[in-house]
C-alpha positions in Angstrom: 9.4 12.2 -30.7 13.0 11.6 -31.7 16.1 13.6 -29.7 18.3 15.3 -31.8 21.9 14.7 -30.7 23.1 17.6 -33.1 21.5 20.1 -30.7 24.4 20.2 -28.2 23.2 20.9 -24.8 26.6 20.4 -23.2 29.5 21.8 -23.5 32.6 19.7 -23.5 33.6 20.1 -19.4 30.1 19.4 -18.4 30.0 16.3 -20.7 33.4 15.4 -19.2 32.6 15.9 -15.9 29.0 14.3 -15.9 30.4 11.5 -17.8 33.1 11.2 -14.7 30.2 11.7 -12.0 28.4 9.0 -14.0 31.3 6.6 -14.3 31.8 7.0 -10.5 28.1 5.9 -9.9 28.8 2.9 -11.9 32.0 2.1 -10.3 29.9 1.8 -6.9 27.5 0.2 -8.3 29.9 -3.0 -9.3 32.0 -2.3 -6.2 28.8 -2.8 -4.4 28.1 -6.5 -6.1 31.7 -7.9 -6.2 33.7 -6.2 -3.7 34.4 -6.7 0.5 38.0 -5.4 0.6 40.4 -3.3 -1.6 37.5 -0.8 -2.6 39.5 1.3 -5.2 41.6 -1.5 -6.3 44.8 0.4 -4.8 46.4 -3.3 -5.4 45.6 -6.1 -7.9 42.2 -7.6 -7.2 42.3 -10.7 -5.4 39.7 -13.7 -4.3 39.6 -12.5 -1.0 38.6 -9.5 -2.3 35.6 -10.5 -3.4 32.5 -11.9 -1.8 31.6 -15.3 -1.1 28.3 -15.3 -2.3 27.3 -13.0 -5.2 24.0 -11.5 -5.0 22.9 -8.3 -6.5 21.4 -6.7 -10.3 23.8 -4.9 -12.8 21.2 -4.6 -15.7 19.4 -1.4 -14.9 22.0 0.0 -12.7 23.7 2.2 -15.1 20.8 3.5 -17.0 19.6 4.7 -13.8 22.5 6.7 -12.5 22.6 7.8 -16.2 19.0 9.7 -15.6 20.0 10.5 -12.0 23.3 12.1 -13.2 21.1 14.4 -15.9 18.6 15.1 -13.3 21.3 16.6 -11.2 22.2 19.3 -13.9 18.7 20.4 -14.5 17.5 20.7 -10.5 20.5 22.9 -10.6 20.1 25.0 -13.6 16.1 25.4 -12.6 16.3 25.0 -8.7 13.8 21.9 -9.3 12.5 20.2 -6.2 12.9 16.3 -7.7 12.2 13.1 -6.2 13.2 10.0 -7.9 11.3 6.6 -8.0 13.3 3.6 -9.0 10.8 1.0 -10.6 13.3 -1.8 -12.4 13.4 -4.7 -9.4 16.4 -4.5 -7.6 17.9 -1.7 -8.8 19.1 -0.1 -5.6 22.7 0.0 -6.1 21.8 2.9 -8.6 20.2 5.0 -5.7 22.8 4.1 -3.3 26.0 5.1 -5.4 24.3 8.4 -5.8 23.2 8.8 -2.3 26.5 8.3 -1.2 28.2 10.4 -3.7 26.2 13.1 -3.0 26.9 12.5 1.1 23.4 11.7 2.1 24.3 8.0 3.3 26.9 9.0 5.4 25.1 11.7 6.7 22.2 8.8 7.8 25.2 6.3 8.4 27.9 7.8 9.6 30.0 4.7 9.6 29.7 4.8 6.2 31.9 7.7 5.6 33.2 9.2 2.4 36.6 7.7 2.6 38.3 4.4 2.0 37.4 2.8 5.4 33.6 4.2 4.9 33.3 2.8 1.0 34.4 -0.4 2.1 32.0 -0.8 4.1 29.2 0.5 2.0 30.5 -2.4 -0.4 30.3 -4.9 2.0 26.9 -4.8 3.5 25.3 -4.4 0.4 23.4 -8.1 -0.2 24.9 -9.4 2.7 24.2 -10.7 6.1 23.1 -8.2 8.3 23.2 -5.5 5.9 20.9 -4.0 3.3 18.7 -5.5 0.4 19.1 -5.3 -3.2 16.0 -3.1 -3.8 15.3 0.2 -2.7 14.0 -0.7 1.2 13.4 1.5 3.3 16.5 1.8 4.8 17.7 3.6 1.4 17.7 7.5 2.0 15.4 9.0 -0.8 13.3 6.3 -1.6 9.7 6.0 -0.8 9.6 2.7 -3.2 11.0 -0.4 -2.6 10.6 -2.3 -5.5 10.2 -5.9 -4.0 7.1 -6.3 -6.4 7.3 -4.8 -9.7 4.4 -2.8 -11.1 3.8 0.2 -8.5 6.4 3.1 -9.5 4.5 4.8 -11.4 1.2 5.1 -9.3 3.7 5.9 -6.3 4.7 8.8 -8.0 1.5 10.0 -8.8 0.2 9.6 -5.5 3.5 11.7 -4.2 2.4 14.6 -6.9 -0.9 14.9 -6.1 -1.4 18.4 -4.1 2.4 18.8 -4.4 2.5 21.6 -7.0 6.2 22.3 -7.0 7.5 18.7 -7.2 8.7 16.7 -10.3 8.4 12.9 -9.7 10.9 11.3 -12.3 9.9 7.7 -12.2 12.1 5.1 -14.0 9.8 2.3 -15.3 11.6 -0.9 -16.3 10.5 -2.4 -19.0 9.9 -5.8 -17.7 7.9 -4.0 -14.8 5.9 -2.3 -17.8 4.5 -6.1 -18.4 2.7 -6.6 -14.9 -0.7 -5.4 -14.9 -1.0 -2.5 -12.3 2.1 -1.0 -14.0 -0.1 -1.0 -17.4 -3.5 0.9 -15.7 -1.2 3.4 -14.2 -0.2 4.8 -17.3 -4.0 6.4 -17.3 -3.0 8.4 -14.0 -2.4 11.3 -16.3 -6.2 12.0 -16.8 -6.3 12.7 -13.1 -3.4 15.4 -12.7 -4.4 18.4 -12.3 -1.5 21.2 -13.5 -2.7 23.7 -11.0 -2.4 22.3 -7.9 -0.6 19.2 -8.4 3.0 18.5 -9.1 4.1 16.7 -12.2 5.2 13.0 -13.4 7.9 12.3 -15.6 8.2 9.0 -16.2 11.3 7.2 -18.3 10.2 4.0 -19.4 14.2 2.1 -19.2 13.9 -0.1 -22.2 17.2 -2.3 -22.1 15.3 -5.1 -23.6 15.6 -8.2 -21.5 14.4 -9.4 -17.9 15.9 -12.2 -15.7 16.0 -14.7 -18.5 13.6 -13.5 -21.6 13.3 -10.4 -23.9 10.7 -7.7 -22.8 8.0 -7.4 -25.0 8.0 -3.7 -25.0 11.8 -4.0 -26.7 10.5 -6.1 -29.4 7.6 -3.9 -31.1 8.6 -1.5 -33.7 9.4 1.8 -32.9 6.0 3.2 -34.5 3.9 0.9 -32.6 5.5 1.9 -29.1 5.4 5.4 -30.2 1.7 4.7 -30.9 1.3 2.8 -27.5 2.0 6.1 -25.5 0.5 8.5 -27.4 -3.0 6.6 -27.2 -2.1 6.8 -23.4 -2.3 10.2 -23.5 1.7 10.8 -23.4 4.1 13.0 -25.2 6.8 10.4 -26.0 10.4 11.6 -26.3 13.1 8.7 -27.4 16.7 8.4 -26.5 18.5 5.7 -27.9 21.6 4.4 -28.3 24.9 2.8 -26.4 27.4 5.3 -27.4 28.4 7.3 -24.0 29.6 10.7 -25.8 26.5 10.9 -28.1 23.8 9.6 -25.3 24.9 12.0 -22.8 24.4 15.0 -25.4 20.6 13.5 -26.9 19.6 12.6 -22.9 20.9 16.5 -22.1 18.5 17.8 -24.7 15.5 15.9 -24.2 15.2 15.7 -20.5 15.5 19.9 -20.6 13.2 19.5 -23.1 10.6 17.6 -20.9 11.3 19.8 -17.9 10.7 23.3 -19.5 7.5 21.7 -21.4 6.5 20.7 -17.7 7.1 24.4 -16.4 5.0 25.5 -19.6 2.2 23.5 -19.1 1.8 24.5 -15.4 2.5 28.1 -16.1 -0.2 28.1 -18.3 -2.7 26.2 -16.8 -1.7 28.4 -13.5 -1.8 31.7 -15.1 -5.1 31.0 -17.1 -7.3 31.7 -14.0 -9.8 28.9 -16.1 -10.8 25.1 -15.9 -7.4 23.3 -16.7 -7.5 21.1 -19.8 -5.8 18.1 -19.6 -2.2 18.1 -21.2 0.1 15.7 -22.9 2.5 15.2 -20.6 5.8 14.6 -21.4 7.7 10.9 -21.0 11.0 9.4 -22.3 11.7 6.2 -23.6 15.6 5.6 -22.6 16.9 2.5 -24.5 20.5 1.5 -23.6 22.0 -1.7 -24.0 21.2 -4.2 -20.6 23.8 -4.1 -18.5 25.4 -0.6 -20.0 29.0 -0.4 -19.9 29.5 -4.0 -18.6 32.6 -6.2 -20.8 30.8 -7.0 -23.8 30.9 -10.4 -23.9 31.9 -13.4 -21.7 33.7 -16.8 -22.7 32.5 -16.2 -26.1 29.0 -15.4 -24.8 27.1 -12.0 -25.0 26.9 -10.2 -22.1 26.5 -6.7 -22.4 23.3 -5.9 -24.5 21.7 -9.5 -22.9 20.0 -11.3 -20.0 23.3 -12.2 -18.9 23.7 -8.8 -17.9 20.7 -9.0 -15.5 21.9 -9.9 -12.3 25.5 -10.5 -11.9 27.2 -10.6 -15.1 30.2 -12.5 -14.3 29.5 -15.4 -11.6 32.8 -17.1 -10.4 35.6 -14.6 -10.3 36.5 -15.9 -6.8 37.2 -19.2 -8.0 38.1 -18.5 -12.0 41.5 -16.5 -12.5 40.0 -15.7 -16.0 36.8 -14.6 -14.4 38.8 -12.4 -11.6 40.6 -11.0 -14.3 37.8 -10.0 -16.4 36.1 -8.2 -13.2 39.1 -6.4 -12.3 39.5 -5.2 -16.0 35.8 -4.5 -16.2 36.1 -2.0 -12.5 39.3 -0.8 -13.8 37.8 0.6 -17.1 35.9 3.1 -14.9 39.1 4.9 -13.9 38.4 4.7 -10.2 42.0 6.9 -9.9 40.7 9.6 -11.9 37.4 10.0 -9.5 38.5 9.7 -5.9 41.2 11.3 -3.9 44.2 9.5 -1.7 41.4 9.4 0.9 38.8 8.0 -1.1 36.4 10.8 -1.2 34.8 12.0 -4.6 37.2 14.6 -5.9 36.8 18.4 -5.5 35.5 19.0 -8.9 32.9 16.5 -9.4 31.3 17.1 -5.4 30.3 20.2 -7.3 27.7 18.2 -9.9 25.3 17.5 -7.5 23.0 20.1 -6.2 22.7 20.8 -2.5 21.1 20.0 0.8 17.3 19.6 0.4 17.7 19.8 -3.7 19.9 16.8 -3.5 17.3 14.2 -4.6 18.5 11.4 -1.8 17.9 14.2 0.4 14.3 15.4 -1.0 11.9 15.7 2.4 9.4 14.0 0.7 11.0 10.7 0.4 10.5 11.0 4.6 7.2 12.3 4.5 6.7 12.0 7.8 8.9 15.0 8.4 6.5 17.0 6.4 3.6 15.5 7.7 1.2 17.8 9.7 -2.0 16.7 11.5 -5.4 16.7 9.8 -8.1 19.0 11.4 -10.7 16.7 12.4 -14.1 17.9 13.1 -15.8 16.4 16.4 -16.6 13.0 15.7 -19.2 13.2 18.4 -21.3 15.8 16.3 -22.2 13.2 14.0 -23.8 10.6 16.4 -26.9 9.0 15.5 -29.2 9.5 18.5 -29.8 5.8 20.2 -32.5 5.7 22.9 -33.1 2.3 22.9 -30.4 -0.6 21.6 -31.4 -2.7 18.5 -34.8 -0.7 18.1 -33.3 1.6 15.0 -32.0 1.3 11.6 -29.3 3.4 10.0 -26.7 2.9 7.4 -23.2 2.9 9.4 -21.1 4.1 6.5 -23.9 6.8 5.4 -23.0 8.3 9.1 -19.4 8.1 8.5 -19.9 9.9 5.4 -20.9 12.8 7.1 -18.0 12.9 9.1 -15.2 12.6 6.4 -17.0 15.2 4.0 -16.0 17.9 6.9 -13.0 16.0 7.3 -12.5 17.0 3.7 -13.7 20.4 4.0 -11.3 21.1 6.8 -8.3 19.1 4.8 -8.4 20.5 1.2 -4.8 20.3 0.5 -3.6 17.1 2.2 -6.8 14.4 2.4 -8.0 12.6 -0.3 -10.7 9.7 -0.6 -10.0 6.7 -2.8 -12.5 4.0 -4.1 -12.8 2.1 -7.3 -15.8 3.5 -8.6 -18.0 2.6 -5.7 -18.1 5.6 -3.1 -21.5 6.0 -4.0 -22.2 2.7 -3.8 -20.6 2.1 -0.7 -23.0 4.9 0.6 -20.6 7.3 1.2 -21.5 10.0 -1.9 -22.3 12.7 0.7 -18.5 13.6 0.9 -19.2 14.8 -3.1 -20.6 17.8 -1.1 -17.0 18.6 -0.1 -15.4 17.6 -3.4 -16.4 15.9 -6.5 -14.6 13.1 -8.2 -10.7 14.1 -10.0 -11.8 14.0 -13.5 -9.1 15.5 -15.9 -10.3 12.9 -19.3 -13.7 14.6 -21.6 -16.4 15.7 -20.0 -20.0 15.7 -21.8 -23.0 18.1 -20.6 -24.8 14.7 -19.2 -21.8 14.7 -16.3 -23.4 17.8 -14.9 -26.5 15.8 -13.7 -25.1 14.0 -11.2 -22.2 13.1 -12.5 -20.2 14.7 -9.9 -17.0 15.3 -11.7 -14.6 18.0 -11.4 -11.1 18.7 -12.4 -9.9 19.8 -9.1 -11.5 16.8 -7.2 -10.4 15.1 -4.2 -12.3 11.8 -4.5 -10.4 9.6 -6.0 -12.0 6.6 -8.3 -10.6 4.5 -10.8 -11.7 0.9 -11.9 -8.4 -0.6 -10.8 -7.8 -1.2 -7.2 -3.8 -1.6 -7.8 -3.4 1.9 -9.0 -6.1 3.6 -6.4 -3.8 2.1 -3.5 -0.8 2.8 -5.2 -1.7 6.3 -5.5 -2.8 6.4 -1.5 0.5 4.7 -0.6 2.7 7.8 -2.7 0.1 10.3 -1.2 1.1 9.3 2.6 4.6 8.0 2.1 5.0 11.6 1.2 3.5 13.1 4.7 -0.4 13.4 3.5 -3.7 11.9 4.9 -6.3 9.3 2.9 -9.2 7.2 3.5 -10.1 4.1 0.7 -13.5 2.4 0.3 -13.6 -1.2 -1.6 -15.8 -3.9 -1.8 -15.1 -7.0 0.7 -14.7 -9.5 -1.7 -12.6 -7.5 -4.3 -9.8 -5.9 -1.8 -8.2 -8.9 -2.5 -7.0 -7.1 -5.7 -4.3 -5.5 -3.1 -3.2 -8.1 -1.0 0.3 -8.3 -2.1 0.6 -4.5 -2.4 -0.6 -4.3 1.5 2.1 -6.9 2.1 4.9 -4.8 0.7 3.5 -1.9 2.5 3.2 -3.4 5.9 6.5 -4.4 5.4 7.9 -1.2 4.7 6.0 0.5 8.0 7.5 -2.8 9.8 11.2 -1.9 9.0 10.6 1.9 9.0 8.8 2.1 12.5 11.1 -0.9 13.9 14.6 -0.4 13.1 15.0 3.2 11.4 14.5 6.0 14.1 15.5 8.8 10.9 11.9 8.0 9.2 9.4 10.2 10.9 6.4 8.3 11.2 3.9 8.7 8.2 0.0 8.6 8.3 -1.6 5.2 8.3 -3.5 3.3 5.6 -7.2 3.4 6.0 -9.1 0.6 4.6 -12.9 0.3 4.8 -14.2 -3.0 4.0 -17.7 -2.8 3.1 -20.6 -4.3 0.9 -19.7 -7.1 3.0 -20.3 -10.9 2.2 -23.4 -11.0 4.6 -25.1 -8.7 2.5 -23.8 -10.0 -1.2 -26.8 -12.4 -1.5 -27.8 -10.6 -4.4 -24.7 -10.9 -6.3 -23.8 -14.4 -5.5 -20.8 -16.7 -4.7 -18.5 -14.8 -6.5 -19.2 -11.3 -4.2 -18.6 -13.2 -1.0 -15.0 -13.6 1.0 -14.1 -12.1 4.0 -10.6 -13.5 3.5 -8.7 -10.7 3.4 -8.8 -10.4 7.2 -6.6 -13.5 7.2 -4.0 -11.8 5.1 -3.6 -9.0 7.1 -3.1 -11.1 10.4 -0.1 -12.6 9.0 1.8 -9.4 9.1 3.3 -8.1 12.3 0.9 -7.1 14.9 2.9 -3.5 15.3 1.8 -2.5 11.9 -1.7 -3.9 11.6 -5.1 -3.5 13.1 -8.9 -4.8 12.3 -11.7 -3.3 13.4 -15.3 -4.4 13.1 -17.1 -1.5 14.4 -21.1 -3.0 15.3 -23.1 0.3 14.3 -22.3 3.4 13.4 -21.4 5.3 16.2 -18.7 3.1 17.0 -17.7 3.3 13.5 -17.3 7.0 13.9 -15.1 6.5 17.0 -12.9 4.0 14.9 -12.4 5.9 11.8 -11.8 9.2 14.3 -8.9 7.1 15.7 -7.3 5.3 12.4 -7.4 8.9 11.2 -5.6 10.0 14.2 -3.0 7.2 13.6 0.3 6.6 12.5 2.5 3.6 10.8 -0.4 1.5 10.5 -2.7 -0.3 7.9 -6.2 -0.2 9.7 -8.9 -2.2 8.4 -12.0 -1.3 9.2 -15.2 -4.0 8.4 -18.7 -2.2 8.1 -21.4 -2.6 6.0 -23.3 0.0 3.9 -26.9 -1.5 4.4 -29.3 -0.7 7.2 -28.3 -2.2 10.6 -29.8 -2.2 13.9 -28.0 0.4 16.2 -27.1 -0.3 19.3 -24.8 2.3 21.7 -25.1 5.7 22.1 -22.0 8.1 21.4 -20.5 7.8 25.2 -21.2 4.3 25.1 -19.8 3.7 21.6 -16.5 5.6 22.5 -16.0 3.5 25.7 -16.4 0.5 24.0 -14.1 0.9 21.5 -11.7 2.8 23.8 -11.3 -0.9 25.3 -12.0 -2.8 22.0 -14.1 -5.6 23.1 -16.7 -5.4 26.3 -19.5 -6.7 27.7 -22.7 -5.5 26.6 -25.3 -5.6 29.6 -28.6 -4.6 28.3 -28.1 -8.7 26.2 -26.7 -10.2 29.2 -28.2 -11.4 32.0 -25.5 -13.0 33.9 -25.7 -10.1 36.5 -21.7 -10.2 37.2 -21.9 -14.3 38.1 -20.3 -16.7 36.5 -22.4 -17.3 32.8 -23.5 -21.0 31.7 -22.5 -19.5 28.1 -20.5 -16.7 26.6 -22.3 -15.3 23.3 -19.6 -13.3 21.7 -19.6 -11.8 18.4 -17.2 -9.4 15.7 -19.2 -7.7 12.9 -22.8 -6.0 12.0 -24.7 -9.1 11.2 -23.0 -11.4 13.5 -23.9 -9.2 15.8 -27.3 -8.6 14.8 -27.6 -12.5 14.5 -26.3 -13.1 17.8 -28.6 -11.0 19.6 -31.3 -12.5 17.8 -30.2 -15.8 19.4 -30.2 -14.4 23.0 -33.6 -12.8 22.5 -35.1 -16.5 21.5 -32.9 -18.3 24.4 -33.9 -15.7 27.1 -37.4 -16.1 26.3 -38.0 -20.2 26.2 -34.8 -20.8 28.5 -34.9 -18.1 30.9 -32.7 -19.6 33.8 -30.0 -19.5 31.4 -27.6 -17.0 32.3 -26.0 -15.3 29.3 -22.7 -13.0 28.8 -22.7 -11.3 26.0 -19.6 -9.8 24.3 -18.8 -7.9 21.4 -15.4 -7.5 19.5 -14.7 -4.1 18.1 -10.7 -4.3 17.9 -10.0 -8.0 16.8 -6.1 -8.1 17.7 -7.1 -7.3 21.3 -8.0 -11.3 21.3 -4.4 -11.9 20.8 -2.2 -12.1 24.4 -0.4 -8.9 25.2 3.3 -10.6 24.8 1.9 -11.3 21.0 0.7 -7.6 20.8 1.4 -4.4 22.3 -2.7 -4.0 22.0 -3.2 -7.4 23.2 -5.2 -8.7 26.1 -3.6 -10.3 29.4 -4.6 -13.5 30.6 -6.1 -12.5 33.4 -8.5 -10.2 31.4 -9.5 -12.8 28.4 -10.4 -15.1 31.5 -12.5 -12.8 33.2 -14.8 -12.0 29.9 -14.8 -15.6 28.5 -14.3 -17.3 31.6 -13.0 -21.2 32.2 -14.6 -24.4 31.3 -17.6 -22.7 30.3 -18.6 -22.5 26.6 -18.1 -19.6 24.3 -20.3 -19.4 20.9 -18.0 -16.8 18.8 -20.4 -15.6 16.1 -17.6 -14.1 13.4 -17.6 -12.1 10.4 -14.9 -13.9 8.5 -13.4 -17.3 8.8 -13.8 -19.3 11.7 -10.2 -20.5 11.6 -8.9 -16.7 12.1 -10.4 -16.4 15.5 -8.7 -19.9 16.6 -5.4 -18.6 15.0 -6.0 -15.7 17.4 -6.9 -17.4 20.5 -4.9 -20.7 20.5 -3.0 -20.1 23.2 -5.8 -19.0 25.3 -6.4 -21.2 28.5 -10.3 -21.6 27.3 -9.6 -22.2 23.5 -10.7 -25.7 23.7 -14.3 -24.4 24.7 -14.5 -21.4 22.2 -16.8 -22.9 19.5 -16.8 -20.1 16.2 -19.1 -19.6 13.4 -18.1 -17.9 10.9 -18.1 -18.2 6.6 -18.0 -21.4 5.4 -18.0 -20.8 1.8 -21.7 -21.7 1.3 -24.0 -19.3 -0.4 -25.0 -18.1 -3.9 -28.3 -15.8 -4.8 -29.8 -16.1 -1.6 -31.5 -13.9 1.0 -29.4 -12.4 4.0 -31.3 -14.7 6.7 -30.8 -17.6 4.0 -27.2 -16.8 3.6 -26.9 -16.8 7.6 -28.4 -20.1 7.8 -26.5 -21.9 5.0 -22.8 -20.8 7.0 -24.8 -21.4 10.2 -24.1 -18.0 11.8 -27.9 -16.9 12.2 -30.3 -16.9 15.4 -31.6 -20.3 15.1 -27.8 -21.9 14.7 -26.4 -20.2 17.0 -29.0 -20.9 20.0 -29.0 -25.0 18.9 -25.3 -24.3 19.3 -25.7 -23.1 23.3 -28.4 -25.7 23.5 -26.0 -28.4 22.7 -23.2 -27.1 24.4 -24.6 -26.2 27.8 -24.9 -29.5 29.9 -28.1 -28.6 31.9 -30.4 -27.4 28.3 -29.1 -30.8 26.4 -32.4 -32.3 27.9 -34.6 -30.1 29.3 -34.7 -27.7 26.0 -35.5 -30.7 23.2 -38.6 -29.0 22.3 -36.9 -25.5 21.5 -34.0 -27.2 19.9 -37.1 -28.9 17.5 -38.9 -25.8 17.0 -35.0 -24.1 16.2 -35.0 -26.6 13.4 -38.3 -26.1 12.2 -37.6 -22.4 11.8 -34.9 -23.0 9.8 -36.9 -25.2 7.4 -39.7 -22.8 7.6 -37.2 -19.5 6.7 -36.0 -21.4 4.0 -39.0 -22.4 2.3 -40.2 -19.1 2.2 -37.2 -17.6 1.1 -37.7 -19.7 -2.3 -41.0 -19.1 -2.6 -41.3 -15.3 -2.1 -37.9 -14.3 -3.0 -37.5 -12.5 0.6 -37.0 -13.4 4.2 -40.2 -13.7 6.1 -41.3 -10.2 7.9 -40.9 -11.2 11.4 -36.9 -11.7 10.4 -36.5 -8.7 8.6 -38.4 -6.5 10.9 -36.9 -8.3 13.9 -35.9 -5.9 17.2 -34.0 -6.3 20.2 -37.1 -6.9 22.4 -35.5 -5.4 25.6 
């Protein structure tokens, strides 16, 4: 739909004041880019007033400030609760300028006062050493979306809107950002937004035509094609297009008010109907403005406003080029700052009245500091879900199925602030018991057959969509605004969100370690399942445990990795993670049937320590062992135990200490991680000058990375995934990667000097077993019965 500028929404005074406020915003944006002194041009602009390095982006700023000014009018008129998300890359000046004019920035950072001195500091710090970045970093009040990587603004917006019925999230989507895969899938989020229990998302596609050096795709297709695209996505698009501020103010006021009234009408109808809500066509806006709107039209005979040249710094060398210095001065003076700021440098009184007050100010919205709104989960006692384990290694169960019963009741007790996320794999990952508490959110068409096991529900709280990007974006937006969640994914494909995890971890590190005003938010809890060692049937493409390497590249202050070996340990770990704040917790646990080892009391103690000796599998009796058998992960644990049982039977004189690792970061030195082990603790477990055979779930190099400073590092020999395998049986896949019981036992024989001659026959037998197991698998398509049914013999 097109706006009708002839329908005036603003009085002459309103329009003049809004335009003046907009000019003040744009002046501050440009000032941040260029000025280190003379903030209000009270004297002629000189080279020494210009920053030595010009770093920043102008192109999207005036369009974003334009949107913000019009949101302010409607917030005041209708007492709206509005969160603003800036999607265009490096568009922070728009948010920063509004935060400063609203007074919020000075409240959070008193040195940036609302006067000449404070404005000078405000300008200087932008993209300046020791200052702030050019995107909406955690330092930016009112922001939950950094925008360091493009593509997640809309999914973050929906995550913020879920279970926030009074919130409107205005999401500015950059037209360059709209070309990313994550953004493209997130348009479908409207099929998951319930107008009864959720808030609303108002996407505003900022169509300014150019990226850093190229046109944007959506700006170079026909109006009809663009309109059809968004209608096909299920939106009701409104268009506001032009360059004349006088015309554009009237058009934007009319369209934005119509969108807000439409949102309110949709919600009022759904909330008063009392029935099953139908999916509405939510409104959205396409705002077409020139790139770098209000900048000089040309520079040196080249088009500037409305071209890619306005994307970053429109004028590059004013410090050394007198003509360009004059261009910058004329540009800055075109906003008429002398009309906007008083003698002390504060915004004039009548303009200070334009934005809303208190927490209705967009940059003061409490949802943008979600930890301040966060309430701890009401958790059932996880011990009540324990598996009964009378003897270690003799019974089997699915760890994730056991966890699902706990999560189901967590959901039941927290039906307005806890959601479970997963890419069409909740049932596949054995978590389907959760559906007893809540179905899968679904606002699209339902068919009669869906009632037969489909578990779809308009008010469901299990979020499933075959886009890890969108799910992770929802999850992040949800916790950033004060709520809780749990995400499960196949191990091989959690890599889809590698860079999203990176961005969130960086946000957490900055927030946690440097910004006391940001309250702690709930942790991101990622359950990694359908693991490499049980992807023997899906083949090589499904075998990749490398996400753990990515996680350990981030600060140990904000990341944790847990590898619970059985169901009771998984329950203990999950409870801990759901209680934690300001972490990304990665839990690695398989969904298949596995041997169970520890009763609940033992599991709690083991997980609390994070690493420990299993006495039932050790025979060193507290003495110095001949070898330490260590392991982390469920299949590596069972294969290591099987190797120990073989060695104890065939080499009874061998003294073995069995160590299991739950918290991977415990291996790190305590000086590198607050939860790392002291050298004394490490040496007491792994002994000095004795071989340690470490059977590991993922790539062996990760254990070496975590322990490379340890005194006994040269004697730590790690077995892990070696990129070997395809369609195999479970044991065959383990054999190919040498994490199986037979290769582990051979490794012990080869590394314990006293065994190298006397255990020669045992070594030969172990090699025969490897050959026999592979041949049996290739002939019968299954592992031999002895391997399939192996139990701990103790």
